[in-house]
All heavy atoms as a GROMACS GRO file, in nm:
protein
  624
    1MET      N    1   8.559  10.462   9.793
    1MET     CA    2   8.535  10.464   9.937
    1MET      C    3   8.663  10.509  10.005
    1MET      O    4   8.773  10.468   9.968
    1MET     CB    5   8.495  10.325   9.984
    1MET     CG    6   8.454  10.324  10.130
    1MET     SD    7   8.370  10.170  10.171
    1MET     CE    8   8.509  10.082  10.242
    2ARG      N    9   8.648  10.596  10.104
    2ARG     CA   10   8.761  10.647  10.177
    2ARG      C   11   8.742  10.626  10.326
    2ARG      O   12   8.631  10.623  10.374
    2ARG     CB   13   8.776  10.799  10.152
    2ARG     CG   14   8.814  10.837  10.013
    2ARG     CD   15   8.817  10.985   9.997
    2ARG     NE   16   8.913  11.052  10.080
    2ARG     CZ   17   9.040  11.076  10.043
    2ARG    NH1   18   9.082  11.038   9.927
    2ARG    NH2   19   9.122  11.136  10.126
    3ARG      N   20   8.852  10.617  10.395
    3ARG     CA   21   8.853  10.619  10.539
    3ARG      C   22   8.933  10.739  10.584
    3ARG      O   23   9.030  10.778  10.517
    3ARG     CB   24   8.912  10.491  10.598
    3ARG     CG   25   8.817  10.377  10.582
    3ARG     CD   26   8.856  10.261  10.670
    3ARG     NE   27   8.761  10.154  10.650
    3ARG     CZ   28   8.794  10.029  10.669
    3ARG    NH1   29   8.911   9.994  10.705
    3ARG    NH2   30   8.703   9.934  10.650
    4ARG      N   31   8.893  10.795  10.693
    4ARG     CA   32   8.953  10.920  10.740
    4ARG      C   33   9.104  10.912  10.747
    4ARG      O   34   9.174  10.999  10.698
    4ARG     CB   35   8.894  10.956  10.872
    4ARG     CG   36   8.926  11.098  10.920
    4ARG     CD   37   8.842  11.134  11.036
    4ARG     NE   38   8.878  11.049  11.148
    4ARG     CZ   39   8.884  11.093  11.272
    4ARG    NH1   40   8.850  11.215  11.301
    4ARG    NH2   41   8.913  11.010  11.367
    5ARG      N   42   9.159  10.811  10.804
    5ARG     CA   43   9.303  10.803  10.821
    5ARG      C   44   9.375  10.726  10.715
    5ARG      O   45   9.494  10.732  10.698
    5ARG     CB   46   9.333  10.742  10.959
    5ARG     CG   47   9.297  10.838  11.071
    5ARG     CD   48   9.343  10.783  11.207
    5ARG     NE   49   9.324  10.878  11.314
    5ARG     CZ   50   9.212  10.896  11.379
    5ARG    NH1   51   9.105  10.826  11.346
    5ARG    NH2   52   9.204  10.986  11.474
    6LYS      N   53   9.301  10.645  10.638
    6LYS     CA   54   9.364  10.558  10.539
    6LYS      C   55   9.357  10.608  10.396
    6LYS      O   56   9.422  10.553  10.309
    6LYS     CB   57   9.301  10.417  10.545
    6LYS     CG   58   9.306  10.355  10.680
    6LYS     CD   59   9.400  10.242  10.680
    6LYS     CE   60   9.398  10.175  10.817
    6LYS     NZ   61   9.508  10.090  10.836
    7GLY      N   62   9.278  10.709  10.370
    7GLY     CA   63   9.259  10.758  10.235
    7GLY      C   64   9.169  10.663  10.154
    7GLY      O   65   9.087  10.594  10.207
    8VAL      N   66   9.190  10.662  10.023
    8VAL     CA   67   9.109  10.578   9.935
    8VAL      C   68   9.140  10.432   9.965
    8VAL      O   69   9.258  10.394   9.965
    8VAL     CB   70   9.133  10.610   9.785
    8VAL    CG1   71   9.063  10.510   9.698
    8VAL    CG2   72   9.096  10.750   9.753
    9ILE      N   73   9.036  10.356   9.993
    9ILE     CA   74   9.059  10.213  10.020
    9ILE      C   75   8.998  10.121   9.915
    9ILE      O   76   9.036  10.007   9.903
    9ILE     CB   77   9.012  10.167  10.159
    9ILE    CG1   78   8.863  10.195  10.177
    9ILE    CG2   79   9.092  10.241  10.267
    9ILE    CD1   80   8.803  10.140  10.304
   10ASN      N   81   8.902  10.174   9.837
   10ASN     CA   82   8.844  10.096   9.732
   10ASN      C   83   8.766  10.190   9.637
   10ASN      O   84   8.662  10.238   9.675
   10ASN     CB   85   8.752   9.988   9.785
   10ASN     CG   86   8.712   9.889   9.676
   10ASN    OD1   87   8.720   9.916   9.558
   10ASN    ND2   88   8.667   9.770   9.721
   11ASP      N   89   8.817  10.213   9.518
   11ASP     CA   90   8.746  10.298   9.423
   11ASP      C   91   8.674  10.219   9.315
   11ASP      O   92   8.629  10.276   9.218
   11ASP     CB   93   8.839  10.400   9.363
   11ASP     CG   94   8.955  10.337   9.285
   11ASP    OD1   95   8.967  10.214   9.284
   11ASP    OD2   96   9.033  10.416   9.227
   12ARG      N   97   8.659  10.087   9.334
   12ARG     CA   98   8.596  10.003   9.233
   12ARG      C   99   8.460   9.947   9.279
   12ARG      O  100   8.398   9.876   9.204
   12ARG     CB  101   8.688   9.887   9.199
   12ARG     CG  102   8.808   9.935   9.114
   12ARG     CD  103   8.898   9.822   9.084
   12ARG     NE  104   9.010   9.837   9.178
   12ARG     CZ  105   9.082   9.738   9.226
   12ARG    NH1  106   9.063   9.615   9.189
   12ARG    NH2  107   9.179   9.764   9.308
   13ILE      N  108   8.416   9.978   9.397
   13ILE     CA  109   8.287   9.927   9.446
   13ILE      C  110   8.201  10.046   9.488
   13ILE      O  111   8.250  10.144   9.543
   13ILE     CB  112   8.309   9.830   9.560
   13ILE    CG1  113   8.179   9.761   9.603
   13ILE    CG2  114   8.378   9.892   9.678
   13ILE    CD1  115   8.194   9.647   9.700
   14GLY      N  116   8.072  10.038   9.458
   14GLY     CA  117   7.981  10.147   9.485
   14GLY      C  118   7.935  10.152   9.629
   14GLY      O  119   7.957  10.057   9.709
   15VAL      N  120   7.867  10.258   9.664
   15VAL     CA  121   7.815  10.279   9.797
   15VAL      C  122   7.722  10.168   9.839
   15VAL      O  123   7.732  10.108   9.945
   15VAL     CB  124   7.746  10.415   9.811
   15VAL    CG1  125   7.676  10.429   9.945
   15VAL    CG2  126   7.847  10.529   9.790
   16SER      N  127   7.627  10.135   9.753
   16SER     CA  128   7.527  10.033   9.786
   16SER      C  129   7.591   9.897   9.815
   16SER      O  130   7.560   9.834   9.918
   16SER     CB  131   7.428  10.016   9.668
   16SER     OG  132   7.329   9.923   9.700
   17GLU      N  133   7.683   9.857   9.732
   17GLU     CA  134   7.750   9.727   9.749
   17GLU      C  135   7.832   9.729   9.880
   17GLU      O  136   7.838   9.630   9.953
   17GLU     CB  137   7.843   9.695   9.633
   17GLU     CG  138   7.769   9.673   9.504
   17GLU     CD  139   7.740   9.802   9.424
   17GLU    OE1  140   7.776   9.913   9.474
   17GLU    OE2  141   7.685   9.792   9.316
   18THR      N  142   7.897   9.843   9.907
   18THR     CA  143   7.978   9.852  10.026
   18THR      C  144   7.897   9.841  10.154
   18THR      O  145   7.930   9.762  10.241
   18THR     CB  146   8.058   9.986  10.026
   18THR    OG1  147   8.139   9.993   9.909
   18THR    CG2  148   8.143  10.000  10.151
   19VAL      N  149   7.789   9.918  10.164
   19VAL     CA  150   7.710   9.918  10.288
   19VAL      C  151   7.639   9.783  10.303
   19VAL      O  152   7.620   9.735  10.416
   19VAL     CB  153   7.614  10.036  10.297
   19VAL    CG1  154   7.692  10.168  10.302
   19VAL    CG2  155   7.513  10.039  10.185
   20GLN      N  156   7.597   9.721  10.196
   20GLN     CA  157   7.531   9.591  10.205
   20GLN      C  158   7.633   9.485  10.255
   20GLN      O  159   7.593   9.400  10.334
   20GLN     CB  160   7.471   9.548  10.068
   20GLN     CG  161   7.350   9.631  10.034
   20GLN     CD  162   7.301   9.601   9.893
   20GLN    OE1  163   7.361   9.527   9.816
   20GLN    NE2  164   7.190   9.665   9.859
   21ALA      N  165   7.755   9.494  10.211
   21ALA     CA  166   7.859   9.402  10.260
   21ALA      C  167   7.884   9.423  10.408
   21ALA      O  168   7.897   9.325  10.483
   21ALA     CB  169   7.989   9.420  10.181
   22TYR      N  170   7.890   9.548  10.454
   22TYR     CA  171   7.904   9.570  10.596
   22TYR      C  172   7.790   9.513  10.676
   22TYR      O  173   7.808   9.449  10.781
   22TYR     CB  174   7.916   9.721  10.625
   22TYR     CG  175   8.051   9.782  10.602
   22TYR    CD1  176   8.064   9.900  10.529
   22TYR    CD2  177   8.168   9.723  10.655
   22TYR    CE1  178   8.190   9.957  10.509
   22TYR    CE2  179   8.291   9.784  10.634
   22TYR     CZ  180   8.300   9.898  10.562
   22TYR     OH  181   8.426   9.954  10.542
   23GLU      N  182   7.665   9.533  10.625
   23GLU     CA  183   7.547   9.483  10.696
   23GLU      C  184   7.552   9.329  10.702
   23GLU      O  185   7.527   9.267  10.806
   23GLU     CB  186   7.422   9.531  10.629
   23GLU     CG  187   7.298   9.497  10.710
   23GLU     CD  188   7.174   9.567  10.657
   23GLU    OE1  189   7.138   9.540  10.539
   23GLU    OE2  190   7.113   9.646  10.731
   24ARG      N  191   7.583   9.264  10.590
   24ARG     CA  192   7.594   9.119  10.585
   24ARG      C  193   7.706   9.069  10.681
   24ARG      O  194   7.690   8.962  10.738
   24ARG     CB  195   7.625   9.067  10.444
   24ARG     CG  196   7.508   9.061  10.351
   24ARG     CD  197   7.539   8.985  10.224
   24ARG     NE  198   7.662   9.026  10.159
   24ARG     CZ  199   7.673   9.128  10.070
   24ARG    NH1  200   7.564   9.195  10.037
   24ARG    NH2  201   7.786   9.158  10.013
   25GLY      N  202   7.806   9.150  10.696
   25GLY     CA  203   7.913   9.112  10.786
   25GLY      C  204   7.886   9.134  10.932
   25GLY      O  205   7.967   9.104  11.018
   26GLY      N  206   7.763   9.188  10.964
   26GLY     CA  207   7.724   9.201  11.103
   26GLY      C  208   7.732   9.339  11.160
   26GLY      O  209   7.712   9.356  11.282
   27ALA      N  210   7.760   9.438  11.080
   27ALA     CA  211   7.766   9.578  11.133
   27ALA      C  212   7.631   9.616  11.193
   27ALA      O  213   7.526   9.599  11.131
   27ALA     CB  214   7.802   9.675  11.024
   28ALA      N  215   7.634   9.668  11.316
   28ALA     CA  216   7.510   9.714  11.381
   28ALA      C  217   7.467   9.848  11.325
   28ALA      O  218   7.347   9.883  11.325
   28ALA     CB  219   7.534   9.722  11.530
   29ALA      N  220   7.562   9.930  11.281
   29ALA     CA  221   7.531  10.059  11.216
   29ALA      C  222   7.645  10.091  11.121
   29ALA      O  223   7.757  10.042  11.137
   29ALA     CB  224   7.520  10.168  11.322
   30ILE      N  225   7.614  10.173  11.022
   30ILE     CA  226   7.713  10.209  10.924
   30ILE      C  227   7.719  10.361  10.918
   30ILE      O  228   7.616  10.430  10.903
   30ILE     CB  229   7.678  10.155  10.785
   30ILE    CG1  230   7.675  10.000  10.794
   30ILE    CG2  231   7.776  10.204  10.681
   30ILE    CD1  232   7.605   9.936  10.676
   31SER      N  233   7.838  10.416  10.931
   31SER     CA  234   7.857  10.561  10.926
   31SER      C  235   7.890  10.600  10.784
   31SER      O  236   7.982  10.544  10.719
   31SER     CB  237   7.972  10.597  11.017
   31SER     OG  238   8.001  10.735  11.011
   32VAL      N  239   7.817  10.696  10.730
   32VAL     CA  240   7.834  10.741  10.593
   32VAL      C  241   7.897  10.882  10.595
   32VAL      O  242   7.837  10.976  10.644
   32VAL     CB  243   7.700  10.742  10.518
   32VAL    CG1  244   7.720  10.795  10.374
   32VAL    CG2  245   7.639  10.607  10.516
   33LEU      N  246   8.016  10.890  10.543
   33LEU     CA  247   8.082  11.020  10.536
   33LEU      C  248   8.028  11.099  10.419
   33LEU      O  249   8.030  11.051  10.304
   33LEU     CB  250   8.236  11.002  10.518
   33LEU     CG  251   8.304  10.939  10.641
   33LEU    CD1  252   8.443  10.894  10.603
   33LEU    CD2  253   8.307  11.035  10.755
   34THR      N  254   7.979  11.221  10.444
   34THR     CA  255   7.921  11.302  10.340
   34THR      C  256   8.002  11.425  10.309
   34THR      O  257   7.962  11.507  10.230
   34THR     CB  258   7.776  11.340  10.376
   34THR    OG1  259   7.777  11.416  10.500
   34THR    CG2  260   7.688  11.218  10.392
   35GLU      N  261   8.115  11.441  10.371
   35GLU     CA  262   8.199  11.560  10.353
   35GLU      C  263   8.276  11.548  10.222
   35GLU      O  264   8.348  11.451  10.200
   35GLU     CB  265   8.294  11.574  10.472
   35GLU     CG  266   8.362  11.709  10.482
   35GLU     CD  267   8.476  11.728  10.382
   35GLU    OE1  268   8.548  11.632  10.357
   35GLU    OE2  269   8.492  11.839  10.334
   36PRO      N  270   8.255  11.641  10.126
   36PRO     CA  271   8.308  11.622   9.992
   36PRO      C  272   8.456  11.655   9.975
   36PRO      O  273   8.524  11.586   9.896
   36PRO     CB  274   8.225  11.718   9.907
   36PRO     CG  275   8.180  11.824  10.001
   36PRO     CD  276   8.165  11.756  10.134
   37GLU      N  277   8.508  11.750  10.043
   37GLU     CA  278   8.647  11.794  10.019
   37GLU      C  279   8.753  11.693  10.066
   37GLU      O  280   8.840  11.653   9.989
   37GLU     CB  281   8.673  11.926  10.086
   37GLU     CG  282   8.807  11.986  10.054
   37GLU     CD  283   8.830  12.122  10.116
   37GLU    OE1  284   8.732  12.190  10.143
   37GLU    OE2  285   8.947  12.154  10.137
   38HIS      N  286   8.740  11.646  10.189
   38HIS     CA  287   8.841  11.557  10.244
   38HIS      C  288   8.809  11.410  10.226
   38HIS      O  289   8.898  11.325  10.218
   38HIS     CB  290   8.860  11.587  10.394
   38HIS     CG  291   8.913  11.725  10.418
   38HIS    ND1  292   8.827  11.829  10.448
   38HIS    CD2  293   9.035  11.777  10.413
   38HIS    CE1  294   8.898  11.941  10.463
   38HIS    NE2  295   9.024  11.910  10.441
   39PHE      N  296   8.681  11.375  10.220
   39PHE     CA  297   8.643  11.235  10.218
   39PHE      C  298   8.568  11.192  10.088
   39PHE      O  299   8.534  11.080  10.074
   39PHE     CB  300   8.551  11.202  10.338
   39PHE     CG  301   8.619  11.231  10.470
   39PHE    CD1  302   8.582  11.337  10.544
   39PHE    CD2  303   8.719  11.146  10.515
   39PHE    CE1  304   8.644  11.368  10.666
   39PHE    CE2  305   8.784  11.176  10.632
   39PHE     CZ  306   8.745  11.286  10.711
   40LYS      N  307   8.554  11.286  10.000
   40LYS     CA  308   8.488  11.258   9.871
   40LYS      C  309   8.348  11.200   9.887
   40LYS      O  310   8.300  11.125   9.803
   40LYS     CB  311   8.575  11.163   9.782
   40LYS     CG  312   8.718  11.208   9.766
   40LYS     CD  313   8.729  11.345   9.704
   40LYS     CE  314   8.874  11.383   9.683
   40LYS     NZ  315   8.901  11.525   9.704
   41GLY      N  316   8.283  11.234   9.999
   41GLY     CA  317   8.146  11.189  10.022
   41GLY      C  318   8.044  11.288   9.969
   41GLY      O  319   8.079  11.398   9.926
   42SER      N  320   7.915  11.250   9.976
   42SER     CA  321   7.809  11.338   9.930
   42SER      C  322   7.679  11.298   9.994
   42SER      O  323   7.666  11.189  10.046
   42SER     CB  324   7.797  11.335   9.778
   42SER     OG  325   7.742  11.210   9.738
   43LEU      N  326   7.582  11.391   9.984
   43LEU     CA  327   7.447  11.352  10.028
   43LEU      C  328   7.390  11.245   9.940
   43LEU      O  329   7.305  11.167   9.986
   43LEU     CB  330   7.359  11.477  10.030
   43LEU     CG  331   7.391  11.580  10.140
   43LEU    CD1  332   7.304  11.703  10.126
   43LEU    CD2  333   7.374  11.520  10.278
   44ASP      N  334   7.431  11.236   9.816
   44ASP     CA  335   7.390  11.126   9.729
   44ASP      C  336   7.433  10.992   9.787
   44ASP      O  337   7.358  10.895   9.784
   44ASP     CB  338   7.443  11.142   9.588
   44ASP     CG  339   7.377  11.256   9.512
   44ASP    OD1  340   7.266  11.299   9.551
   44ASP    OD2  341   7.437  11.300   9.414
   45ASP      N  342   7.555  10.986   9.839
   45ASP     CA  343   7.606  10.864   9.902
   45ASP      C  344   7.516  10.827  10.019
   45ASP      O  345   7.481  10.710  10.038
   45ASP     CB  346   7.749  10.881   9.956
   45ASP     CG  347   7.849  10.897   9.846
   45ASP    OD1  348   7.820  10.861   9.731
   45ASP    OD2  349   7.961  10.945   9.876
   46LEU      N  350   7.474  10.924  10.097
   46LEU     CA  351   7.386  10.900  10.216
   46LEU      C  352   7.250  10.847  10.167
   46LEU      O  353   7.198  10.750  10.222
   46LEU     CB  354   7.371  11.028  10.296
   46LEU     CG  355   7.284  11.018  10.418
   46LEU    CD1  356   7.343  10.915  10.520
   46LEU    CD2  357   7.274  11.154  10.484
   47ALA      N  358   7.198  10.906  10.064
   47ALA     CA  359   7.066  10.859  10.011
   47ALA      C  360   7.076  10.717   9.955
   47ALA      O  361   6.986  10.635   9.980
   47ALA     CB  362   7.018  10.957   9.901
   48ILE      N  363   7.184  10.687   9.889
   48ILE     CA  364   7.206  10.551   9.833
   48ILE      C  365   7.219  10.449   9.951
   48ILE      O  366   7.155  10.343   9.948
   48ILE     CB  367   7.330  10.546   9.744
   48ILE    CG1  368   7.308  10.624   9.618
   48ILE    CG2  369   7.368  10.400   9.712
   48ILE    CD1  370   7.432  10.653   9.539
   49ALA      N  371   7.295  10.486  10.051
   49ALA     CA  372   7.312  10.396  10.165
   49ALA      C  373   7.179  10.378  10.238
   49ALA      O  374   7.145  10.267  10.279
   49ALA     CB  375   7.417  10.459  10.260
   50ARG      N  376   7.100  10.487  10.253
   50ARG     CA  377   6.972  10.477  10.321
   50ARG      C  378   6.878  10.382  10.251
   50ARG      O  379   6.804  10.308  10.310
   50ARG     CB  380   6.909  10.619  10.327
   50ARG     CG  381   6.767  10.624  10.382
   50ARG     CD  382   6.765  10.582  10.530
   50ARG     NE  383   6.629  10.584  10.577
   50ARG     CZ  384   6.550  10.473  10.582
   50ARG    NH1  385   6.599  10.359  10.538
   50ARG    NH2  386   6.430  10.481  10.631
   51ALA      N  387   6.881  10.381  10.117
   51ALA     CA  388   6.798  10.292  10.039
   51ALA      C  389   6.848  10.149  10.039
   51ALA      O  390   6.773  10.057  10.004
   51ALA     CB  391   6.786  10.345   9.896
   52SER      N  392   6.972  10.128  10.083
   52SER     CA  393   7.037   9.997  10.067
   52SER      C  394   7.040   9.914  10.198
   52SER      O  395   7.046   9.793  10.191
   52SER     CB  396   7.178  10.015  10.018
   52SER     OG  397   7.182  10.082   9.896
   53VAL      N  398   7.041   9.978  10.311
   53VAL     CA  399   7.052   9.908  10.440
   53VAL      C  400   6.959   9.965  10.542
   53VAL      O  401   6.900  10.071  10.522
   53VAL     CB  402   7.198   9.910  10.495
   53VAL    CG1  403   7.294   9.840  10.400
   53VAL    CG2  404   7.242  10.051  10.523
   54SER      N  405   6.943   9.894  10.655
   54SER     CA  406   6.846   9.937  10.753
   54SER      C  407   6.904  10.020  10.866
   54SER      O  408   6.829  10.093  10.930
   54SER     CB  409   6.776   9.815  10.813
   54SER     OG  410   6.874   9.726  10.864
   55HIS      N  411   7.036  10.018  10.891
   55HIS     CA  412   7.093  10.092  11.000
   55HIS      C  413   7.211  10.172  10.956
   55HIS      O  414   7.309  10.116  10.908
   55HIS     CB  415   7.142   9.998  11.113
   55HIS     CG  416   7.031   9.918  11.173
   55HIS    ND1  417   6.992   9.795  11.121
   55HIS    CD2  418   6.948   9.944  11.275
   55HIS    CE1  419   6.893   9.749  11.192
   55HIS    NE2  420   6.864   9.835  11.287
   56LEU      N  421   7.200  10.303  10.963
   56LEU     CA  422   7.314  10.386  10.928
   56LEU      C  423   7.310  10.517  11.004
   56LEU      O  424   7.209  10.556  11.058
   56LEU     CB  425   7.322  10.411  10.778
   56LEU     CG  426   7.209  10.493  10.714
   56LEU    CD1  427   7.248  10.640  10.709
   56LEU    CD2  428   7.181  10.441  10.574
   57CYS      N  429   7.423  10.585  11.005
   57CYS     CA  430   7.429  10.720  11.057
   57CYS      C  431   7.510  10.805  10.963
   57CYS      O  432   7.595  10.754  10.888
   57CYS     CB  433   7.484  10.725  11.200
   57CYS     SG  434   7.656  10.671  11.210
   58SER      N  435   7.481  10.933  10.964
   58SER     CA  436   7.553  11.026  10.875
   58SER      C  437   7.668  11.085  10.955
   58SER      O  438   7.652  11.128  11.067
   58SER     CB  439   7.460  11.137  10.832
   58SER     OG  440   7.531  11.238  10.768
   59ALA      N  441   7.783  11.084  10.894
   59ALA     CA  442   7.904  11.142  10.961
   59ALA      C  443   7.948  11.264  10.881
   59ALA      O  444   8.000  11.253  10.771
   59ALA     CB  445   8.015  11.038  10.964
   60ARG      N  446   7.921  11.380  10.938
   60ARG     CA  447   7.961  11.504  10.869
   60ARG      C  448   7.980  11.612  10.975
   60ARG      O  449   7.901  11.620  11.068
   60ARG     CB  450   7.860  11.548  10.767
   60ARG     CG  451   7.906  11.671  10.694
   60ARG     CD  452   7.821  11.698  10.573
   60ARG     NE  453   7.881  11.809  10.499
   60ARG     CZ  454   7.840  11.846  10.381
   60ARG    NH1  455   7.742  11.782  10.321
   60ARG    NH2  456   7.897  11.946  10.320
   61ILE      N  457   8.079  11.689  10.958
   61ILE     CA  458   8.098  11.804  11.046
   61ILE      C  459   8.000  11.910  10.999
   61ILE      O  460   8.010  11.957  10.884
   61ILE     CB  461   8.243  11.853  11.039
   61ILE    CG1  462   8.336  11.746  11.089
   61ILE    CG2  463   8.258  11.981  11.120
   61ILE    CD1  464   8.482  11.772  11.066
   62LEU      N  465   7.908  11.945  11.083
   62LEU     CA  466   7.805  12.043  11.049
   62LEU      C  467   7.835  12.177  11.115
   62LEU      O  468   7.860  12.183  11.234
   62LEU     CB  469   7.668  11.991  11.092
   62LEU     CG  470   7.629  11.854  11.036
   62LEU    CD1  471   7.499  11.805  11.099
   62LEU    CD2  472   7.615  11.860  10.885
   63VAL      N  473   7.828  12.282  11.036
   63VAL     CA  474   7.861  12.413  11.087
   63VAL      C  475   7.747  12.514  11.069
   63VAL      O  476   7.758  12.627  11.112
   63VAL     CB  477   7.991  12.472  11.022
   63VAL    CG1  478   8.110  12.385  11.060
   63VAL    CG2  479   7.976  12.483  10.873
   64ASP      N  480   7.642  12.471  11.005
   64ASP     CA  481   7.532  12.562  10.976
   64ASP      C  482   7.397  12.489  10.996
   64ASP      O  483   7.388  12.367  10.969
   64ASP     CB  484   7.546  12.607  10.829
   64ASP     CG  485   7.440  12.708  10.790
   64ASP    OD1  486   7.466  12.828  10.808
   64ASP    OD2  487   7.333  12.666  10.744
   65GLU      N  488   7.297  12.558  11.044
   65GLU     CA  489   7.167  12.501  11.070
   65GLU      C  490   7.108  12.437  10.942
   65GLU      O  491   7.045  12.332  10.947
   65GLU     CB  492   7.072  12.601  11.126
   65GLU     CG  493   6.940  12.540  11.173
   65GLU     CD  494   6.853  12.641  11.244
   65GLU    OE1  495   6.902  12.739  11.300
   65GLU    OE2  496   6.730  12.620  11.245
   66TYR      N  497   7.131  12.498  10.829
   66TYR     CA  498   7.081  12.444  10.702
   66TYR      C  499   7.138  12.303  10.678
   66TYR      O  500   7.070  12.216  10.632
   66TYR     CB  501   7.117  12.533  10.585
   66TYR     CG  502   7.086  12.471  10.451
   66TYR    CD1  503   6.954  12.465  10.404
   66TYR    CD2  504   7.184  12.413  10.374
   66TYR    CE1  505   6.920  12.404  10.285
   66TYR    CE2  506   7.153  12.352  10.254
   66TYR     CZ  507   7.022  12.348  10.210
   66TYR     OH  508   6.990  12.286  10.089
   67GLN      N  509   7.267  12.283  10.707
   67GLN     CA  510   7.326  12.154  10.688
   67GLN      C  511   7.259  12.044  10.774
   67GLN      O  512   7.236  11.935  10.728
   67GLN     CB  513   7.476  12.156  10.726
   67GLN     CG  514   7.559  12.234  10.629
   67GLN     CD  515   7.703  12.245  10.675
   67GLN    OE1  516   7.732  12.290  10.786
   67GLN    NE2  517   7.794  12.198  10.592
   68ILE      N  518   7.222  12.080  10.893
   68ILE     CA  519   7.151  11.989  10.982
   68ILE      C  520   7.014  11.952  10.921
   68ILE      O  521   6.976  11.832  10.911
   68ILE     CB  522   7.134  12.046  11.125
   68ILE    CG1  523   7.272  12.066  11.186
   68ILE    CG2  524   7.042  11.956  11.208
   68ILE    CD1  525   7.270  12.144  11.316
   69THR      N  526   6.942  12.050  10.874
   69THR     CA  527   6.811  12.027  10.814
   69THR      C  528   6.827  11.942  10.689
   69THR      O  529   6.748  11.847  10.667
   69THR     CB  530   6.746  12.161  10.777
   69THR    OG1  531   6.733  12.239  10.897
   69THR    CG2  532   6.610  12.139  10.717
   70ARG      N  533   6.925  11.971  10.607
   70ARG     CA  534   6.944  11.894  10.482
   70ARG      C  535   6.983  11.750  10.512
   70ARG      O  536   6.931  11.659  10.450
   70ARG     CB  537   7.055  11.963  10.399
   70ARG     CG  538   7.080  11.894  10.267
   70ARG     CD  539   6.963  11.916  10.172
   70ARG     NE  540   6.998  11.852  10.043
   70ARG     CZ  541   6.938  11.748   9.995
   70ARG    NH1  542   6.836  11.691  10.058
   70ARG    NH2  543   6.975  11.696   9.881
   71GLN      N  544   7.075  11.727  10.606
   71GLN     CA  545   7.114  11.591  10.642
   71GLN      C  546   6.993  11.514  10.692
   71GLN      O  547   6.969  11.403  10.653
   71GLN     CB  548   7.218  11.593  10.753
   71GLN     CG  549   7.354  11.648  10.713
   71GLN     CD  550   7.432  11.550  10.629
   71GLN    OE1  551   7.441  11.568  10.510
   71GLN    NE2  552   7.488  11.451  10.690
   72ARG      N  553   6.914  11.580  10.779
   72ARG     CA  554   6.797  11.511  10.834
   72ARG      C  555   6.700  11.471  10.726
   72ARG      O  556   6.642  11.362  10.728
   72ARG     CB  557   6.729  11.601  10.936
   72ARG     CG  558   6.617  11.532  11.012
   72ARG     CD  559   6.560  11.620  11.120
   72ARG     NE  560   6.661  11.640  11.225
   72ARG     CZ  561   6.677  11.757  11.287
   72ARG    NH1  562   6.606  11.860  11.256
   72ARG    NH2  563   6.768  11.767  11.380
   73SER      N  564   6.678  11.557  10.627
   73SER     CA  565   6.582  11.528  10.520
   73SER      C  566   6.626  11.406  10.440
   73SER      O  567   6.545  11.329  10.394
   73SER     CB  568   6.565  11.648  10.428
   73SER     OG  569   6.677  11.669  10.348
   74VAL      N  570   6.758  11.388  10.419
   74VAL     CA  571   6.806  11.272  10.342
   74VAL      C  572   6.793  11.146  10.428
   74VAL      O  573   6.748  11.043  10.378
   74VAL     CB  574   6.951  11.294  10.298
   74VAL    CG1  575   7.006  11.167  10.235
   74VAL    CG2  576   6.958  11.409  10.197
   75VAL      N  577   6.828  11.152  10.555
   75VAL     CA  578   6.825  11.037  10.644
   75VAL      C  579   6.682  10.989  10.664
   75VAL      O  580   6.655  10.870  10.669
   75VAL     CB  581   6.897  11.064  10.776
   75VAL    CG1  582   6.876  10.948  10.873
   75VAL    CG2  583   7.042  11.088  10.754
   76LEU      N  584   6.592  11.081  10.676
   76LEU     CA  585   6.453  11.043  10.711
   76LEU      C  586   6.364  11.015  10.589
   76LEU      O  587   6.248  10.980  10.604
   76LEU     CB  588   6.389  11.155  10.793
   76LEU     CG  589   6.453  11.181  10.929
   76LEU    CD1  590   6.385  11.298  11.002
   76LEU    CD2  591   6.452  11.056  11.015
   77MET      N  592   6.423  11.028  10.467
   77MET     CA  593   6.344  10.993  10.347
   77MET      C  594   6.309  10.848  10.354
   77MET      O  595   6.388  10.761  10.394
   77MET     CB  596   6.428  11.015  10.219
   77MET     CG  597   6.450  11.156  10.184
   77MET     SD  598   6.532  11.174  10.020
   77MET     CE  599   6.652  11.047  10.018
   78PRO      N  600   6.184  10.817  10.315
   78PRO     CA  601   6.150  10.674  10.310
   78PRO      C  602   6.228  10.602  10.204
   78PRO      O  603   6.256  10.658  10.097
   78PRO     CB  604   6.000  10.675  10.276
   78PRO     CG  605   5.969  10.810  10.225
   78PRO     CD  606   6.076  10.905  10.274
   79SER      N  607   6.267  10.481  10.231
   79SER     CA  608   6.338  10.403  10.125
   79SER      C  609   6.240  10.300  10.071
   79SER      O  610   6.157  10.246  10.142
   79SER     CB  611   6.460  10.334  10.188
   79SER     OG  612   6.423  10.251  10.290
   80TYR      N  613   6.251  10.276   9.945
   80TYR     CA  614   6.160  10.184   9.879
   80TYR      C  615   6.235  10.068   9.821
   80TYR      O  616   6.343  10.074   9.780
   80TYR     CB  617   6.084  10.257   9.766
   80TYR     CG  618   6.003  10.371   9.821
   80TYR    CD1  619   6.052  10.503   9.816
   80TYR    CD2  620   5.880  10.350   9.879
   80TYR    CE1  621   5.976  10.607   9.865
   80TYR    CE2  622   5.805  10.454   9.926
   80TYR     CZ  623   5.854  10.583   9.920
   80TYR     OH  624   5.781  10.687   9.972
   0.00000   0.00000   0.00000
């Protein structure tokens, strides 16, 4: 897990465990960084988070219409 200004803050806990801990701690929403080069995020991280908690948003700098469509498809996937 990385934070924009702090770098790697925990490389021993997975996305699911992290977002569930934030939700248990009272987070109203969780921002998932999906930018791979600077933040080591991915759309897989977003899908895992979507399946793990009820409130999240995707945080990615989008520069192409395809990226918007792809992000939306992952966020709007039903979670089981």
